[in-house]
C-alpha positions in Angstrom: -112.4 109.5 57.8 -112.3 107.3 54.7 -114.4 104.8 56.4 -116.9 107.4 57.0 -117.0 108.6 53.6 -117.3 104.8 52.1 -120.2 104.3 54.4 -121.7 107.8 53.3 -121.3 106.7 49.5 -122.8 103.2 50.2 -125.6 105.0 51.8 -126.4 107.4 49.0 -125.9 104.5 46.4 -128.5 102.4 48.6 -130.7 105.4 48.6 -130.6 105.9 45.0 -131.2 102.2 44.2 -134.2 102.3 46.5 -135.6 105.6 44.7 -134.8 103.7 41.4 -137.1 100.6 42.8 -139.7 102.9 43.9 -139.8 105.0 40.6 -139.9 101.4 38.7 -142.6 100.2 40.9 -144.9 103.4 40.4 -144.2 102.9 36.4 -145.7 99.6 36.5 -148.4 100.6 38.7 -149.3 103.4 36.4 -149.1 101.1 33.4 -151.3 98.6 35.1 -153.9 101.5 35.8 -153.8 102.5 32.1 -154.2 98.9 31.0 -157.1 98.6 33.4 -158.6 101.8 32.1 -158.4 100.4 28.5 -160.1 97.3 29.6 -163.0 98.9 31.4 -163.4 101.1 28.4 -163.4 98.1 26.0 -166.1 96.3 28.5 -168.3 99.5 28.5 -168.1 99.5 24.6 -169.1 95.7 24.5 -171.9 96.5 26.9 -173.3 99.4 24.7 -172.9 97.0 21.6 -174.6 94.1 23.2 -177.5 96.5 24.2 -177.7 97.5 20.7 -177.8 94.0 19.5 -180.4 93.1 21.7 -182.5 96.1 20.8 -182.0 95.2 17.1 -182.8 91.6 17.8 -186.0 92.5 19.4 -187.1 94.7 16.5 -186.3 91.8 14.0 -188.4 89.3 16.1 -191.0 91.5 16.3 -191.1 92.1 12.5 -190.9 88.4 12.0 -193.8 87.8 14.4 -195.8 90.4 12.5 -195.3 88.7 9.3 -196.2 85.3 10.7 -199.3 86.9 12.0 -200.3 88.4 8.7 -199.9 84.9 7.1 -202.3 83.5 9.7 -204.7 86.2 9.2 -204.8 85.8 5.6 -205.6 82.2 6.0 -208.5 83.1 8.5 -209.7 85.7 6.1 -210.3 83.4 3.3 -213.5 82.7 1.9 -215.2 79.6 3.6 -216.4 78.1 0.2 -214.2 75.3 -0.9 -212.4 75.5 -4.1 -209.3 74.3 -5.8 -207.7 77.7 -5.9 -208.3 78.6 -2.3 -207.2 75.2 -1.0 -204.0 75.5 -3.0 -203.4 79.0 -1.6 -204.2 77.9 1.8 -201.4 75.4 1.6 -199.0 77.8 0.2 -199.6 79.9 3.4 -199.3 76.9 5.6 -195.9 76.0 3.9 -194.7 79.6 4.0 -195.6 79.9 7.5 -193.9 76.7 8.5 -190.6 78.0 6.9 -190.7 81.3 8.5 -191.3 80.1 11.8 -188.2 77.8 11.7 -186.0 80.8 10.3 -187.6 83.8 11.9 -184.3 84.3 14.2 -181.8 84.1 11.5 -182.5 87.3 9.4 -184.5 85.8 6.7 -187.9 87.2 5.6 -190.1 86.1 2.9 -193.2 86.8 1.0 -195.6 84.7 -1.6 -195.4 85.8 -5.1 -197.3 85.1 -8.2 -194.4 83.1 -9.3 -193.6 81.4 -6.2 -192.0 82.8 -3.2 -189.2 85.4 -2.5 -186.9 85.5 0.4 -184.6 88.1 1.6 -181.5 87.0 3.6 -180.1 89.9 5.7 -176.5 90.0 7.0 -175.1 91.7 10.2 -172.0 91.8 12.1 -171.6 92.9 15.5 -174.8 94.9 15.6 -174.2 96.5 12.2 -176.6 95.6 9.5 -175.0 95.0 6.3 -176.1 93.7 2.8 -179.3 91.9 1.9 -179.4 89.1 -0.8 -182.7 88.0 -2.5 -183.6 84.4 -3.8 -186.7 83.6 -5.7 -188.2 80.3 -6.0 -190.8 78.8 -8.3 -192.9 77.0 -5.7 -192.7 75.9 -2.2 -193.7 72.2 -2.7 -191.2 71.3 -5.7 -188.9 74.7 -5.3 -186.5 75.8 -7.9 -184.6 78.9 -7.9 -185.6 81.2 -10.7 -184.0 84.4 -9.6 -181.4 85.5 -7.4 -178.8 88.2 -6.0 -176.3 85.8 -4.4 -172.5 86.7 -5.2 -171.0 84.4 -7.7 -168.2 83.0 -5.3 -171.0 81.6 -3.2 -171.6 78.0 -4.5 -175.3 78.5 -4.7 -175.8 75.8 -7.6 -173.9 73.2 -5.6 -175.9 74.3 -2.5 -179.3 73.8 -4.3 -178.2 70.6 -5.9 -177.5 69.4 -2.2 -180.5 70.5 -0.6 -183.2 71.2 -3.3 -186.0 70.0 -3.3 -185.7 67.8 -0.3 -185.4 71.1 2.2 -185.8 74.7 1.1 -185.5 75.5 5.0 -182.2 74.0 5.0 -180.9 75.8 1.8 -182.0 79.0 3.2 -180.2 78.4 6.5 -176.8 77.3 4.9 -176.9 80.3 2.6 -177.4 82.7 5.6 -174.5 81.3 7.4 -172.3 81.6 4.5 -173.4 85.0 3.6 -173.1 86.3 7.1 -169.5 84.7 7.2 -168.6 86.4 4.2 -170.3 89.8 5.2 -168.5 89.7 8.6 -165.2 89.2 7.0 -165.5 91.8 4.3 -166.8 94.4 6.9 -163.6 93.7 9.1 -161.3 94.1 6.0 -163.0 97.4 5.2 -162.6 98.5 8.7 -159.1 97.4 8.8 -158.2 99.6 6.1 -159.4 102.9 8.2 -157.1 101.8 11.1 -154.3 104.2 11.8 -152.0 101.0 12.3 -152.8 99.7 9.1 -150.0 99.9 6.1 -151.9 101.4 3.3 -152.2 99.5 0.1 -150.7 96.3 1.9 -154.0 94.4 2.0 -154.4 91.3 -0.1 -157.6 89.3 -0.3 -159.6 86.9 -2.3 -163.2 87.3 -3.4 -164.6 85.4 -0.5 -162.4 87.1 2.0 -161.1 83.6 3.4 -157.6 84.6 2.7 -156.2 88.2 3.9 -152.7 89.3 4.1 -151.6 92.7 5.2 -149.1 94.7 7.1 -149.5 97.0 10.4 -147.4 99.0 12.8 -147.4 98.7 16.6 -145.4 100.3 19.1 -143.1 98.0 21.2 -141.3 99.7 24.1 -141.4 102.9 22.6 -140.1 101.9 19.1 -142.4 101.3 15.9 -142.3 98.0 14.2 -143.8 96.7 11.2 -145.6 93.4 11.3 -147.2 91.2 8.5 -150.1 89.0 9.0 -151.9 86.4 7.1 -155.3 85.0 8.2 -156.9 82.0 6.7 -160.6 81.2 6.9 -161.2 77.4 6.3 -164.7 77.5 7.5 -166.8 79.9 5.2 -169.2 80.7 7.9 -166.7 81.9 10.3 -165.8 85.5 11.1 -162.6 84.5 13.0 -159.7 82.9 11.5 -159.0 79.0 11.7 -155.2 79.9 11.1 -153.4 83.2 11.8 -149.6 84.0 11.1 -148.0 87.1 12.3 -144.2 87.8 11.2 -141.8 90.5 12.0 -138.5 91.4 10.0 -136.8 92.3 13.3 -135.4 89.1 14.7 -135.2 90.4 18.4 -136.3 87.6 20.8 -138.9 90.0 22.3 -140.6 90.8 19.0 -140.9 87.2 18.2 -142.8 86.8 21.6 -144.8 89.7 20.6 -146.0 88.0 17.2 -147.1 85.0 19.1 -149.3 87.4 21.4 -150.6 89.0 18.3 -151.6 85.8 16.7 -153.7 84.9 19.7 -155.6 88.2 19.5 -156.5 87.7 15.9 -157.8 84.3 17.0 -160.2 85.7 19.7 -161.1 89.4 18.3 -162.4 90.9 15.3 -159.6 91.9 13.0 -160.2 95.9 13.2 -160.7 95.4 17.2 -157.2 93.9 17.4 -155.5 96.9 15.5 -157.4 99.3 17.7 -156.1 97.7 20.9 -152.4 97.5 19.3 -152.6 101.2 18.4 -153.9 102.5 21.7 
């Protein structure tokens, strides 16, 4: 009788263990499905974003084409009678056309003025148009900057010393890269402060947004933990950090592994996208 009871208990325990294994397996599969659902949603959002960027780029290209065509028409409509003034004006149009043909994909537009030429550098990040910055030069042949709205933390004087008057085109290209890098980093920092995972008032940054420090919360195995992040951008044209350090006051081994995975995310995704994924 006792032997039968022992066998019965063993059978019940074995059955319970089997049920537990099935339950654990189902939980893992459910979590995998949730993760796949999140990844699918992210991919759909990425497709929509890329489509929006494509449409905006096509619009920008068309606008730049129209500007260049406008320059060409102005040349063709000039009075055929030769004169010093018309020759100089035609030369200015040719030079302006040459510059704009080289820069029409970069978000830079320009127009001739009585004082020389004025350029507008537009910035964008992930399909969102951000700020624009104007730069006016005295001439195209021997350009000198006469007026600008470039932020003071962009080293315009040093850039001009390096590239002018040899290559106005190069100066505009370098400026566009640095301004787009700054605008992209600033946009991410602004979006970060709107994230539900962000710890309010914890963000510290410099004017160029090349050093960012902040705190955020993430749920790990049902428990909310606070993390501190420090991102460094050594290349001022980049919108992703060159160095990322994440720490957590809790010294549990699992959380130390999590900090490493968070650092990898910051290297590969926009700042606010990382916090969105961690809070979902």
